[in-house]
PDBQT receptor file of N, H, CA, C and O in Angstrom, charges set to zero:
ATOM      1  N   MET A   1     -11.314  14.777 -14.540  1.00  0.00    +0.000 N 
ATOM      2  CA  MET A   1     -12.748  13.990 -13.534  1.00  0.00    +0.000 C 
ATOM      3  C   MET A   1     -11.429  14.203 -12.146  1.00  0.00    +0.000 C 
ATOM      4  O   MET A   1     -10.210  14.029 -12.121  1.00  0.00    +0.000 OA
ATOM      5  N   SER A   2     -12.175  14.533 -11.399  1.00  0.00    +0.000 N 
ATOM      6  H   SER A   2     -13.164  14.675 -11.419  1.00  0.00    +0.000 HD
ATOM      7  CA  SER A   2     -11.801  14.815  -9.821  1.00  0.00    +0.000 C 
ATOM      8  C   SER A   2     -11.916  13.833  -9.236  1.00  0.00    +0.000 C 
ATOM      9  O   SER A   2     -12.905  13.119  -9.399  1.00  0.00    +0.000 OA
ATOM     10  N   LEU A   3     -10.728  13.464  -8.214  1.00  0.00    +0.000 N 
ATOM     11  H   LEU A   3      -9.925  14.044  -8.081  1.00  0.00    +0.000 HD
ATOM     12  CA  LEU A   3     -10.879  12.149  -7.901  1.00  0.00    +0.000 C 
ATOM     13  C   LEU A   3     -11.403  12.264  -6.112  1.00  0.00    +0.000 C 
ATOM     14  O   LEU A   3     -11.712  11.429  -5.263  1.00  0.00    +0.000 OA
ATOM     15  N   LEU A   4     -11.279  13.946  -6.142  1.00  0.00    +0.000 N 
ATOM     16  H   LEU A   4     -11.027  14.625  -6.832  1.00  0.00    +0.000 HD
ATOM     17  CA  LEU A   4     -11.083  14.407  -4.290  1.00  0.00    +0.000 C 
ATOM     18  C   LEU A   4     -11.830  13.857  -3.868  1.00  0.00    +0.000 C 
ATOM     19  O   LEU A   4     -12.524  13.479  -4.812  1.00  0.00    +0.000 OA
ATOM     20  N   ASN A   5     -12.408  13.335  -2.565  1.00  0.00    +0.000 N 
ATOM     21  H   ASN A   5     -11.844  13.642  -1.798  1.00  0.00    +0.000 HD
ATOM     22  CA  ASN A   5     -12.903  12.637  -1.699  1.00  0.00    +0.000 C 
ATOM     23  C   ASN A   5     -13.177  11.167  -2.479  1.00  0.00    +0.000 C 
ATOM     24  O   ASN A   5     -14.212  10.598  -2.131  1.00  0.00    +0.000 OA
ATOM     25  N   ARG A   6     -12.705  10.783  -3.062  1.00  0.00    +0.000 N 
ATOM     26  H   ARG A   6     -11.865  11.245  -3.344  1.00  0.00    +0.000 HD
ATOM     27  CA  ARG A   6     -13.334   9.387  -3.802  1.00  0.00    +0.000 C 
ATOM     28  C   ARG A   6     -12.847   8.181  -3.215  1.00  0.00    +0.000 C 
ATOM     29  O   ARG A   6     -11.637   8.298  -3.405  1.00  0.00    +0.000 OA
ATOM     30  N   LYS A   7     -12.987   7.291  -2.728  1.00  0.00    +0.000 N 
ATOM     31  H   LYS A   7     -13.970   7.196  -2.573  1.00  0.00    +0.000 HD
ATOM     32  CA  LYS A   7     -12.432   5.986  -2.494  1.00  0.00    +0.000 C 
ATOM     33  C   LYS A   7     -12.119   4.893  -3.505  1.00  0.00    +0.000 C 
ATOM     34  O   LYS A   7     -12.781   4.574  -4.493  1.00  0.00    +0.000 OA
ATOM     35  N   ILE A   8     -11.111   4.445  -3.109  1.00  0.00    +0.000 N 
ATOM     36  H   ILE A   8     -10.574   4.704  -2.307  1.00  0.00    +0.000 HD
ATOM     37  CA  ILE A   8     -10.431   3.508  -4.696  1.00  0.00    +0.000 C 
ATOM     38  C   ILE A   8     -10.264   2.107  -4.075  1.00  0.00    +0.000 C 
ATOM     39  O   ILE A   8     -10.045   1.842  -2.893  1.00  0.00    +0.000 OA
ATOM     40  N   ILE A   9     -10.451   1.039  -5.396  1.00  0.00    +0.000 N 
ATOM     41  H   ILE A   9     -10.628   1.254  -6.356  1.00  0.00    +0.000 HD
ATOM     42  CA  ILE A   9      -9.996   0.227  -4.705  1.00  0.00    +0.000 C 
ATOM     43  C   ILE A   9      -9.566  -0.729  -6.276  1.00  0.00    +0.000 C 
ATOM     44  O   ILE A   9     -10.313  -0.854  -7.247  1.00  0.00    +0.000 OA
ATOM     45  N   ILE A  10      -7.681  -1.498  -6.078  1.00  0.00    +0.000 N 
ATOM     46  H   ILE A  10      -7.074  -1.397  -5.290  1.00  0.00    +0.000 HD
ATOM     47  CA  ILE A  10      -6.857  -1.163  -6.937  1.00  0.00    +0.000 C 
ATOM     48  C   ILE A  10      -6.762  -2.930  -7.318  1.00  0.00    +0.000 C 
ATOM     49  O   ILE A  10      -6.112  -3.664  -6.574  1.00  0.00    +0.000 OA
ATOM     50  N   ILE A  11      -7.249  -3.304  -8.147  1.00  0.00    +0.000 N 
ATOM     51  H   ILE A  11      -7.778  -2.708  -8.752  1.00  0.00    +0.000 HD
ATOM     52  CA  ILE A  11      -7.351  -4.468  -8.374  1.00  0.00    +0.000 C 
ATOM     53  C   ILE A  11      -5.984  -4.966  -9.849  1.00  0.00    +0.000 C 
ATOM     54  O   ILE A  11      -6.131  -4.859 -11.066  1.00  0.00    +0.000 OA
ATOM     55  N   GLY A  12      -5.128  -5.337  -9.293  1.00  0.00    +0.000 N 
ATOM     56  H   GLY A  12      -5.009  -5.424  -8.304  1.00  0.00    +0.000 HD
ATOM     57  CA  GLY A  12      -3.947  -5.131 -10.746  1.00  0.00    +0.000 C 
ATOM     58  C   GLY A  12      -4.161  -6.924 -11.174  1.00  0.00    +0.000 C 
ATOM     59  O   GLY A  12      -4.914  -7.794 -10.735  1.00  0.00    +0.000 OA
ATOM     60  N   ASP A  13      -3.090  -6.912 -12.240  1.00  0.00    +0.000 N 
ATOM     61  H   ASP A  13      -2.478  -6.205 -12.596  1.00  0.00    +0.000 HD
ATOM     62  CA  ASP A  13      -3.201  -8.355 -13.453  1.00  0.00    +0.000 C 
ATOM     63  C   ASP A  13      -1.327  -8.176 -13.337  1.00  0.00    +0.000 C 
ATOM     64  O   ASP A  13      -0.484  -7.360 -13.707  1.00  0.00    +0.000 OA
ATOM     65  N   ARG A  14      -1.362  -9.453 -12.608  1.00  0.00    +0.000 N 
ATOM     66  H   ARG A  14      -2.047 -10.116 -12.307  1.00  0.00    +0.000 HD
ATOM     67  CA  ARG A  14       0.215 -10.367 -12.765  1.00  0.00    +0.000 C 
ATOM     68  C   ARG A  14       0.367  -9.781 -13.830  1.00  0.00    +0.000 C 
ATOM     69  O   ARG A  14       0.540  -8.571 -13.678  1.00  0.00    +0.000 OA
ATOM     70  N   ASP A  15       0.379 -10.241 -15.179  1.00  0.00    +0.000 N 
ATOM     71  H   ASP A  15       0.238 -11.223 -15.302  1.00  0.00    +0.000 HD
ATOM     72  CA  ASP A  15       0.681 -10.316 -16.557  1.00  0.00    +0.000 C 
ATOM     73  C   ASP A  15       0.281  -8.831 -17.473  1.00  0.00    +0.000 C 
ATOM     74  O   ASP A  15       0.333  -8.686 -18.694  1.00  0.00    +0.000 OA
ATOM     75  N   GLY A  16      -0.042  -8.032 -16.641  1.00  0.00    +0.000 N 
ATOM     76  H   GLY A  16      -0.085  -8.150 -15.649  1.00  0.00    +0.000 HD
ATOM     77  CA  GLY A  16      -0.593  -7.257 -17.514  1.00  0.00    +0.000 C 
ATOM     78  C   GLY A  16      -0.069  -5.717 -16.562  1.00  0.00    +0.000 C 
ATOM     79  O   GLY A  16       1.096  -5.350 -16.721  1.00  0.00    +0.000 OA
ATOM     80  N   ILE A  17      -1.054  -4.846 -15.549  1.00  0.00    +0.000 N 
ATOM     81  H   ILE A  17      -2.000  -5.144 -15.420  1.00  0.00    +0.000 HD
ATOM     82  CA  ILE A  17      -0.477  -3.622 -15.300  1.00  0.00    +0.000 C 
ATOM     83  C   ILE A  17      -0.629  -3.693 -13.225  1.00  0.00    +0.000 C 
ATOM     84  O   ILE A  17      -1.713  -3.652 -12.644  1.00  0.00    +0.000 OA
ATOM     85  N   PRO A  18       0.341  -3.769 -12.722  1.00  0.00    +0.000 N 
ATOM     86  CA  PRO A  18       0.417  -4.811 -11.347  1.00  0.00    +0.000 C 
ATOM     87  C   PRO A  18      -0.192  -3.465 -10.552  1.00  0.00    +0.000 C 
ATOM     88  O   PRO A  18       0.094  -2.312 -10.875  1.00  0.00    +0.000 OA
ATOM     89  N   GLY A  19      -1.001  -3.798  -9.553  1.00  0.00    +0.000 N 
ATOM     90  H   GLY A  19      -1.234  -4.734  -9.290  1.00  0.00    +0.000 HD
ATOM     91  CA  GLY A  19      -1.263  -3.153  -8.290  1.00  0.00    +0.000 C 
ATOM     92  C   GLY A  19      -0.576  -1.655  -8.090  1.00  0.00    +0.000 C 
ATOM     93  O   GLY A  19      -0.762  -0.625  -8.737  1.00  0.00    +0.000 OA
ATOM     94  N   PRO A  20       0.389  -1.946  -6.823  1.00  0.00    +0.000 N 
ATOM     95  CA  PRO A  20       1.557  -1.028  -7.345  1.00  0.00    +0.000 C 
ATOM     96  C   PRO A  20       1.939   0.061  -7.974  1.00  0.00    +0.000 C 
ATOM     97  O   PRO A  20       2.508   1.051  -7.515  1.00  0.00    +0.000 OA
ATOM     98  N   ALA A  21       1.438  -0.278  -9.552  1.00  0.00    +0.000 N 
ATOM     99  H   ALA A  21       0.976  -1.082  -9.925  1.00  0.00    +0.000 HD
ATOM    100  CA  ALA A  21       2.104   0.256 -10.397  1.00  0.00    +0.000 C 
ATOM    101  C   ALA A  21       0.716   1.640 -10.155  1.00  0.00    +0.000 C 
ATOM    102  O   ALA A  21       0.843   2.851  -9.976  1.00  0.00    +0.000 OA
ATOM    103  N   ILE A  22      -0.448   0.821 -10.249  1.00  0.00    +0.000 N 
ATOM    104  H   ILE A  22      -0.550  -0.163 -10.394  1.00  0.00    +0.000 HD
ATOM    105  CA  ILE A  22      -1.591   1.952 -10.847  1.00  0.00    +0.000 C 
ATOM    106  C   ILE A  22      -1.084   2.914  -9.241  1.00  0.00    +0.000 C 
ATOM    107  O   ILE A  22      -0.590   4.042  -9.253  1.00  0.00    +0.000 OA
ATOM    108  N   GLU A  23      -1.366   2.130  -8.050  1.00  0.00    +0.000 N 
ATOM    109  H   GLU A  23      -1.767   1.214  -8.040  1.00  0.00    +0.000 HD
ATOM    110  CA  GLU A  23      -1.199   2.624  -6.856  1.00  0.00    +0.000 C 
ATOM    111  C   GLU A  23      -0.040   3.775  -7.256  1.00  0.00    +0.000 C 
ATOM    112  O   GLU A  23      -0.528   4.879  -7.014  1.00  0.00    +0.000 OA
ATOM    113  N   GLU A  24       0.869   3.859  -7.606  1.00  0.00    +0.000 N 
ATOM    114  H   GLU A  24       1.266   2.962  -7.802  1.00  0.00    +0.000 HD
ATOM    115  CA  GLU A  24       1.951   4.654  -7.638  1.00  0.00    +0.000 C 
ATOM    116  C   GLU A  24       1.167   5.994  -8.771  1.00  0.00    +0.000 C 
ATOM    117  O   GLU A  24       1.591   7.148  -8.711  1.00  0.00    +0.000 OA
ATOM    118  N   CYS A  25       0.135   5.640  -9.639  1.00  0.00    +0.000 N 
ATOM    119  H   CYS A  25      -0.209   4.702  -9.688  1.00  0.00    +0.000 HD
ATOM    120  CA  CYS A  25       0.035   6.705 -10.953  1.00  0.00    +0.000 C 
ATOM    121  C   CYS A  25      -0.974   7.519  -9.635  1.00  0.00    +0.000 C 
ATOM    122  O   CYS A  25      -0.877   8.746  -9.594  1.00  0.00    +0.000 OA
ATOM    123  N   LEU A  26      -1.743   6.954  -8.782  1.00  0.00    +0.000 N 
ATOM    124  H   LEU A  26      -1.822   5.958  -8.815  1.00  0.00    +0.000 HD
ATOM    125  CA  LEU A  26      -2.972   8.048  -7.816  1.00  0.00    +0.000 C 
ATOM    126  C   LEU A  26      -2.475   8.681  -6.855  1.00  0.00    +0.000 C 
ATOM    127  O   LEU A  26      -3.324   9.000  -6.023  1.00  0.00    +0.000 OA
ATOM    128  N   LYS A  27      -1.287   9.044  -6.589  1.00  0.00    +0.000 N 
ATOM    129  H   LYS A  27      -0.598   8.784  -7.266  1.00  0.00    +0.000 HD
ATOM    130  CA  LYS A  27      -0.432   8.700  -5.416  1.00  0.00    +0.000 C 
ATOM    131  C   LYS A  27      -0.580  10.576  -5.099  1.00  0.00    +0.000 C 
ATOM    132  O   LYS A  27      -0.601  11.004  -3.945  1.00  0.00    +0.000 OA
ATOM    133  N   GLY A  28      -0.664  11.439  -6.239  1.00  0.00    +0.000 N 
ATOM    134  H   GLY A  28      -0.648  11.091  -7.176  1.00  0.00    +0.000 HD
ATOM    135  CA  GLY A  28      -0.437  12.786  -6.463  1.00  0.00    +0.000 C 
ATOM    136  C   GLY A  28      -2.117  13.297  -6.618  1.00  0.00    +0.000 C 
ATOM    137  O   GLY A  28      -2.351  14.471  -6.901  1.00  0.00    +0.000 OA
ATOM    138  N   THR A  29      -3.238  12.305  -6.404  1.00  0.00    +0.000 N 
ATOM    139  H   THR A  29      -3.047  11.351  -6.174  1.00  0.00    +0.000 HD
ATOM    140  CA  THR A  29      -4.189  13.055  -6.344  1.00  0.00    +0.000 C 
ATOM    141  C   THR A  29      -4.910  12.636  -4.841  1.00  0.00    +0.000 C 
ATOM    142  O   THR A  29      -4.398  11.807  -4.089  1.00  0.00    +0.000 OA
ATOM    143  N   GLU A  30      -6.129  13.324  -4.556  1.00  0.00    +0.000 N 
ATOM    144  H   GLU A  30      -6.545  13.997  -5.167  1.00  0.00    +0.000 HD
ATOM    145  CA  GLU A  30      -6.856  14.112  -3.283  1.00  0.00    +0.000 C 
ATOM    146  C   GLU A  30      -7.566  12.037  -3.384  1.00  0.00    +0.000 C 
ATOM    147  O   GLU A  30      -8.610  11.841  -2.761  1.00  0.00    +0.000 OA
ATOM    148  N   ALA A  31      -7.114  11.143  -3.920  1.00  0.00    +0.000 N 
ATOM    149  H   ALA A  31      -6.267  11.302  -4.426  1.00  0.00    +0.000 HD
ATOM    150  CA  ALA A  31      -7.972   9.673  -3.840  1.00  0.00    +0.000 C 
ATOM    151  C   ALA A  31      -7.701   9.195  -2.430  1.00  0.00    +0.000 C 
ATOM    152  O   ALA A  31      -6.700   9.634  -1.866  1.00  0.00    +0.000 OA
ATOM    153  N   GLU A  32      -8.622   8.196  -1.700  1.00  0.00    +0.000 N 
ATOM    154  H   GLU A  32      -9.436   7.839  -2.159  1.00  0.00    +0.000 HD
ATOM    155  CA  GLU A  32      -8.187   7.079  -0.545  1.00  0.00    +0.000 C 
ATOM    156  C   GLU A  32      -8.097   5.912  -0.758  1.00  0.00    +0.000 C 
ATOM    157  O   GLU A  32      -9.077   5.221  -0.482  1.00  0.00    +0.000 OA
ATOM    158  N   ILE A  33      -7.070   5.367  -1.242  1.00  0.00    +0.000 N 
ATOM    159  H   ILE A  33      -6.274   5.929  -1.466  1.00  0.00    +0.000 HD
ATOM    160  CA  ILE A  33      -6.803   3.874  -1.769  1.00  0.00    +0.000 C 
ATOM    161  C   ILE A  33      -7.300   3.225  -0.404  1.00  0.00    +0.000 C 
ATOM    162  O   ILE A  33      -6.973   3.354   0.775  1.00  0.00    +0.000 OA
ATOM    163  N   LEU A  34      -8.078   2.597  -0.980  1.00  0.00    +0.000 N 
ATOM    164  H   LEU A  34      -8.343   2.492  -1.938  1.00  0.00    +0.000 HD
ATOM    165  CA  LEU A  34      -8.789   1.789   0.317  1.00  0.00    +0.000 C 
ATOM    166  C   LEU A  34      -7.865   0.016   0.415  1.00  0.00    +0.000 C 
ATOM    167  O   LEU A  34      -7.465  -0.799   1.246  1.00  0.00    +0.000 OA
ATOM    168  N   PHE A  35      -7.923   0.195  -0.749  1.00  0.00    +0.000 N 
ATOM    169  H   PHE A  35      -8.248   0.857  -1.424  1.00  0.00    +0.000 HD
ATOM    170  CA  PHE A  35      -7.507  -1.483  -1.119  1.00  0.00    +0.000 C 
ATOM    171  C   PHE A  35      -6.912  -1.765  -2.265  1.00  0.00    +0.000 C 
ATOM    172  O   PHE A  35      -7.439  -1.431  -3.326  1.00  0.00    +0.000 OA
ATOM    173  N   SER A  36      -5.111  -2.760  -2.196  1.00  0.00    +0.000 N 
ATOM    174  H   SER A  36      -4.683  -3.031  -1.334  1.00  0.00    +0.000 HD
ATOM    175  CA  SER A  36      -4.591  -2.287  -3.986  1.00  0.00    +0.000 C 
ATOM    176  C   SER A  36      -3.972  -3.648  -3.816  1.00  0.00    +0.000 C 
ATOM    177  O   SER A  36      -3.291  -3.915  -2.825  1.00  0.00    +0.000 OA
ATOM    178  N   SER A  37      -4.227  -4.581  -4.864  1.00  0.00    +0.000 N 
ATOM    179  H   SER A  37      -4.780  -4.364  -5.668  1.00  0.00    +0.000 HD
ATOM    180  CA  SER A  37      -3.536  -5.562  -4.757  1.00  0.00    +0.000 C 
ATOM    181  C   SER A  37      -3.621  -6.280  -6.692  1.00  0.00    +0.000 C 
ATOM    182  O   SER A  37      -4.210  -5.912  -7.708  1.00  0.00    +0.000 OA
ATOM    183  N   THR A  38      -2.750  -7.335  -6.374  1.00  0.00    +0.000 N 
ATOM    184  H   THR A  38      -2.271  -7.634  -5.549  1.00  0.00    +0.000 HD
ATOM    185  CA  THR A  38      -2.333  -7.889  -7.908  1.00  0.00    +0.000 C 
ATOM    186  C   THR A  38      -2.250  -9.502  -7.984  1.00  0.00    +0.000 C 
ATOM    187  O   THR A  38      -1.432 -10.389  -7.740  1.00  0.00    +0.000 OA
ATOM    188  N   GLU A  39      -3.514  -9.372  -8.443  1.00  0.00    +0.000 N 
ATOM    189  H   GLU A  39      -4.179  -8.652  -8.641  1.00  0.00    +0.000 HD
ATOM    190  CA  GLU A  39      -4.002 -11.005  -9.086  1.00  0.00    +0.000 C 
ATOM    191  C   GLU A  39      -3.381 -11.520 -10.376  1.00  0.00    +0.000 C 
ATOM    192  O   GLU A  39      -2.828 -11.035 -11.363  1.00  0.00    +0.000 OA
ATOM    193  N   CYS A  40      -3.817 -13.056  -9.797  1.00  0.00    +0.000 N 
ATOM    194  H   CYS A  40      -4.266 -13.451  -8.995  1.00  0.00    +0.000 HD
ATOM    195  CA  CYS A  40      -3.192 -13.761 -11.480  1.00  0.00    +0.000 C 
ATOM    196  C   CYS A  40      -4.628 -14.565 -11.683  1.00  0.00    +0.000 C 
ATOM    197  O   CYS A  40      -5.022 -15.414 -10.883  1.00  0.00    +0.000 OA
ATOM    198  N   PHE A  41      -5.417 -14.130 -12.986  1.00  0.00    +0.000 N 
ATOM    199  H   PHE A  41      -5.097 -13.441 -13.636  1.00  0.00    +0.000 HD
ATOM    200  CA  PHE A  41      -6.275 -14.311 -13.639  1.00  0.00    +0.000 C 
ATOM    201  C   PHE A  41      -5.530 -15.459 -14.849  1.00  0.00    +0.000 C 
ATOM    202  O   PHE A  41      -4.785 -15.259 -15.808  1.00  0.00    +0.000 OA
ATOM    203  N   VAL A  42      -6.245 -16.917 -14.164  1.00  0.00    +0.000 N 
ATOM    204  H   VAL A  42      -6.851 -17.079 -13.385  1.00  0.00    +0.000 HD
ATOM    205  CA  VAL A  42      -6.010 -17.957 -15.433  1.00  0.00    +0.000 C 
ATOM    206  C   VAL A  42      -6.831 -18.487 -15.578  1.00  0.00    +0.000 C 
ATOM    207  O   VAL A  42      -6.874 -19.326 -16.478  1.00  0.00    +0.000 OA
TER     208      VAL A  42
């Protein structure tokens, strides 16, 4: 799947995969990251 010209919102989990880790994985793509955050879902 191509991420060219896609806008991405990242919501990571504190006890799972944090937002910055997901953002790092998407750096090589051509996607535009609009928002990235790590939340605590209790």
